[in-house]
C-alpha positions as CSV (number, residue, x, y, z in Angstrom):
1,M,-0.1,0.0,0.4
2,P,1.6,3.4,-1.3
3,G,2.0,5.9,1.5
4,G,-0.9,8.3,2.6
5,G,-3.0,5.0,0.7
6,S,-6.1,3.4,2.8
7,V,-8.3,0.2,2.4
8,Q,-11.9,-0.3,3.7
9,I,-12.5,-3.8,4.5
10,T,-16.4,-4.8,5.2
11,F,-17.9,-7.3,6.7
12,V,-20.7,-8.8,8.2
13,A,-21.4,-10.2,11.5
14,N,-24.7,-11.9,13.4
15,V,-25.5,-11.3,16.8
16,P,-26.6,-14.5,17.6
17,N,-30.0,-15.3,20.0
18,T,-27.4,-16.5,23.1
19,V,-26.3,-12.6,23.4
20,A,-26.8,-10.4,26.8
21,A,-28.4,-7.3,25.7
22,G,-25.6,-4.3,26.3
23,Q,-23.7,-2.7,24.5
24,Y,-20.5,-4.2,22.7
25,Q,-17.6,-2.3,21.3
26,N,-15.4,-3.9,18.1
27,T,-11.3,-3.6,18.3
28,A,-9.2,-4.0,15.3
29,T,-5.8,-5.0,14.5
30,A,-3.6,-5.0,11.5
31,T,-0.5,-7.0,11.2
32,Y,2.0,-5.0,8.5
33,L,5.7,-5.7,7.2
34,D,7.8,-2.2,8.8
35,P,10.8,-2.0,7.0
36,Q,12.5,0.4,9.4
37,R,12.9,-3.1,12.0
38,T,15.9,-4.6,12.3
39,T,15.0,-7.1,9.5
40,T,13.2,-7.1,6.6
41,T,10.4,-9.8,8.0
42,G,9.8,-8.1,11.0
43,T,6.4,-7.0,11.9
44,T,4.0,-4.8,13.6
45,N,1.0,-4.1,15.1
46,A,-2.1,-1.2,14.9
47,T,-4.4,-1.2,17.2
48,Y,-7.4,0.6,17.0
49,S,-8.8,1.1,20.6
50,A,-12.6,1.0,20.6
51,T,-12.8,2.9,23.9
52,S,-11.7,6.1,22.3
53,S,-15.2,6.6,20.0
54,T,-18.6,5.1,19.7
55,S,-19.3,5.1,16.3
56,E,-18.3,1.5,16.1
57,D,-20.8,0.5,18.7
58,V,-23.4,-1.5,18.4
59,T,-25.9,-1.8,21.3
60,V,-27.9,-5.5,21.8
61,L,-31.2,-5.2,23.0
62,G,-33.2,-7.1,25.3
63,K,-36.2,-9.5,24.0
64,P,-39.6,-8.4,24.7
65,K,-41.7,-11.4,26.1
66,L,-45.7,-11.3,26.1
67,L,-47.3,-13.9,28.7
68,L,-50.8,-15.2,28.0
69,V,-53.1,-16.6,30.7
70,K,-56.5,-17.4,30.7
71,R,-59.3,-18.0,32.8
72,I,-63.0,-18.6,33.0
73,T,-64.8,-15.3,34.3
74,R,-68.3,-15.5,34.2
75,I,-71.0,-18.2,33.6
76,N,-74.0,-16.3,32.5
77,T,-75.0,-13.5,34.9
78,Q,-72.2,-15.4,38.0
79,D,-69.0,-13.5,38.1
80,I,-66.1,-15.9,38.9
81,N,-63.4,-14.6,41.0
82,D,-61.5,-17.5,42.3
83,L,-57.7,-17.0,42.1
84,I,-56.4,-20.6,40.8
85,D,-53.0,-21.5,40.5
86,G,-52.2,-23.5,37.6
87,R,-50.2,-26.6,38.0
88,S,-48.5,-29.3,35.7
89,D,-48.1,-31.9,39.3
90,V,-51.1,-32.5,39.1
91,A,-53.7,-34.8,37.4
92,V,-54.4,-33.4,33.9
93,T,-58.5,-33.9,35.0
94,A,-57.6,-31.6,38.0
95,S,-59.8,-28.4,38.1
96,N,-56.2,-26.5,37.8
97,Y,-54.0,-28.5,35.7
98,V,-51.9,-26.8,33.0
99,A,-49.4,-28.0,30.4
100,P,-45.8,-28.1,32.1
101,A,-44.4,-24.8,29.7
102,Y,-47.4,-22.4,30.7
103,A,-47.8,-23.8,34.5
104,A,-45.3,-21.0,35.9
105,D,-46.7,-18.1,33.8
106,D,-49.4,-17.7,36.2
107,N,-46.7,-17.0,38.7
108,D,-44.6,-14.0,37.6
109,P,-44.7,-11.5,40.0
110,K,-45.1,-8.7,37.7
111,W,-48.8,-9.2,37.7
112,P,-50.6,-7.0,39.4
113,S,-51.8,-8.4,42.6
114,N,-55.3,-10.8,42.4
115,Y,-55.6,-9.9,39.1
116,L,-55.8,-13.2,37.4
117,R,-59.0,-13.6,38.9
118,G,-61.2,-17.2,37.1
119,A,-61.5,-21.1,36.4
120,I,-59.3,-22.2,34.4
121,K,-61.7,-25.5,34.5
122,T,-65.5,-25.2,34.6
123,N,-69.2,-27.2,34.3
124,A,-71.4,-26.0,32.4
125,I,-74.7,-27.2,30.5
126,P,-76.2,-26.3,27.3
127,Q,-77.2,-22.6,26.5
128,D,-74.5,-21.8,29.5
129,E,-73.1,-18.3,28.1
130,L,-69.4,-18.2,29.4
131,E,-67.1,-15.5,29.5
132,Y,-63.5,-15.8,28.5
133,T,-60.9,-13.7,30.0
134,I,-57.0,-13.6,28.1
135,Y,-54.9,-11.7,30.7
136,F,-51.4,-10.7,28.7
137,L,-47.7,-9.0,30.5
138,S,-45.8,-7.5,28.8
139,N,-42.8,-8.9,30.9
140,G,-39.3,-9.0,28.7
141,D,-36.0,-7.2,28.4
142,N,-37.8,-4.3,26.1
143,N,-41.2,-3.1,25.1
144,S,-43.3,-5.5,22.6
145,T,-44.5,-3.9,20.0
146,N,-47.1,-5.3,17.3
147,V,-49.3,-6.8,19.9
148,K,-51.9,-9.5,18.7
149,I,-53.6,-11.3,20.4
150,C,-56.2,-14.5,18.7
151,D,-58.0,-16.7,20.8
152,L,-60.3,-19.6,18.9
153,V,-63.7,-20.0,19.6
154,P,-63.7,-22.8,21.9
155,Q,-65.3,-26.1,20.1
156,N,-68.9,-26.6,21.3
157,T,-69.8,-23.1,22.5
158,T,-71.2,-19.8,19.6
159,F,-69.5,-16.7,20.6
160,V,-71.8,-14.2,21.5
161,P,-71.9,-11.5,19.3
162,N,-73.4,-8.5,21.2
163,A,-72.4,-9.8,24.5
164,F,-71.1,-5.9,25.0
165,N,-73.4,-4.1,22.9
166,G,-74.1,-0.8,24.5
167,Q,-71.4,-0.4,27.0
168,T,-69.0,2.9,26.4
169,P,-66.3,3.7,25.8
170,N,-65.9,2.2,21.9
171,D,-62.8,2.2,20.1
172,G,-64.5,4.1,17.0
173,G,-65.8,1.8,15.2
174,L,-68.9,1.6,12.8
175,A,-72.1,3.3,14.8
176,G,-74.6,0.8,15.8
177,A,-72.6,-2.4,14.4
178,D,-72.4,-5.3,17.5
179,Q,-69.7,-5.1,20.0
180,G,-68.5,-8.9,21.4
181,I,-65.1,-8.1,22.2
182,A,-63.6,-6.3,25.4
183,L,-59.8,-5.1,26.0
184,A,-58.8,-3.4,29.3
185,I,-55.2,-1.7,29.5
186,G,-53.9,-1.3,33.2
187,S,-57.2,-2.5,34.7
188,T,-59.9,-4.7,36.7
189,N,-62.2,-4.0,34.4
190,P,-62.7,-3.3,30.2
191,T,-61.5,0.2,29.6
192,V,-63.0,-0.2,25.6
193,Y,-64.8,-2.2,23.9
194,L,-64.9,-3.0,20.4
195,S,-66.8,-4.3,17.3
196,N,-66.8,-7.6,15.7
197,I,-66.3,-6.6,12.2
198,Q,-63.0,-5.5,10.0
199,D,-63.2,-1.1,10.5
200,S,-60.5,0.5,10.3
201,S,-60.7,2.2,13.5
202,D,-61.7,-0.2,15.3
203,R,-58.9,-3.0,17.3
204,G,-61.1,-6.3,17.1
205,R,-62.5,-8.4,14.6
206,Y,-64.5,-11.4,14.8
207,Y,-63.8,-14.0,11.5
208,S,-66.0,-16.9,11.8
209,A,-65.4,-19.9,11.2
210,N,-63.8,-21.0,7.8
211,D,-63.1,-17.5,7.0
212,S,-59.9,-17.5,4.9
213,S,-59.5,-14.1,6.0
214,T,-58.1,-15.2,9.5
215,P,-54.6,-14.3,10.5
216,S,-52.4,-17.1,9.8
217,F,-51.1,-16.7,13.6
218,C,-54.5,-18.1,14.4
219,G,-53.9,-21.6,13.2
220,S,-56.5,-23.6,12.1
221,N,-59.9,-21.9,12.5
222,I,-62.7,-24.2,12.4
223,N,-65.6,-22.4,15.4
224,G,-64.8,-18.6,14.9
225,A,-61.4,-16.5,16.3
226,V,-61.6,-13.2,18.5
227,V,-58.7,-11.2,17.3
228,V,-57.6,-8.0,19.1
229,N,-54.9,-5.4,18.0
230,V,-53.7,-4.5,21.0
231,T,-51.0,-1.8,20.0
232,R,-52.0,0.7,17.8
233,S,-50.3,4.1,17.2
234,P,-49.8,6.8,18.0
235,D,-52.0,6.3,21.6
236,L,-50.1,2.9,22.3
237,A,-47.5,2.2,20.6
238,N,-46.3,-0.8,22.5
239,L,-46.8,-2.3,25.9
240,P,-43.2,-1.0,28.2
241,Q,-41.8,-4.4,29.7
242,A,-43.5,-4.5,33.7
243,T,-40.4,-3.5,35.8
244,G,-42.6,-4.2,39.1
245,T,-45.7,-5.9,40.3
246,G,-48.7,-4.3,38.0
247,T,-45.7,-1.2,36.7
248,P,-46.4,0.9,34.5
249,S,-50.1,0.2,34.7
250,N,-50.2,0.2,30.5
251,S,-47.6,-3.2,30.9
252,Y,-50.2,-5.4,30.9
253,G,-54.1,-5.5,30.6
254,F,-56.9,-8.9,29.2
255,V,-59.4,-9.3,25.8
256,R,-62.4,-10.9,26.9
257,F,-65.5,-12.2,24.7
258,R,-68.5,-14.5,25.7
259,A,-69.0,-18.0,24.4
260,K,-72.7,-20.1,24.4
261,V,-72.6,-23.5,25.0
262,K,-74.3,-25.9,21.9
């Protein structure tokens, strides 16, 4: 390389999933022949000190994580206020059995105290109306963005399209449309009621069984699907990571709907 010349080397580095969140610096070292050394083949090093500049620093962000816990919170006109610890070390027929992968989700210390009310299993007869509540908590190392929740309507039940008609506030949906979905952010009660149809300003939608437009993340929609876009700009661009029990208040909430037993 002639005196005063330069060369640029470009490369791509992938950050593995196992790398912890934090700021990382990149140190570069070049080895070259130095004619001023005592031997003609002598070498020396030039090292770029990463600590002297921040222009090459890479910040690895923490991973977001969203916990979901589902409960039956009402049968007909009777609210279910039980607080049940889901466990995997009980019989699968037990009223509090939860699969091992999810058994600890309701024990996270960042859930608000006594928030996860409702039954995991219950008895019902034809024509009973069941209320399903899907609680969510953003408890990762970063904010949760583009949060969408889909819950498939259980088999042998029928979605109740007008469960929350007349309830306010609504989400700006079409006037007069049925409201079968409720959403809560940072509250034990719904903070907004959603319509079932596709309207641009409303975050909720019900997809009937086998609807070809059902979002793919719902899986197989054989009996109806309830979908809620929880986050929406500018009023709720993300769910911030929880930093303590129920803190901040917009890090948790729930989606709710009702279904009638066939």
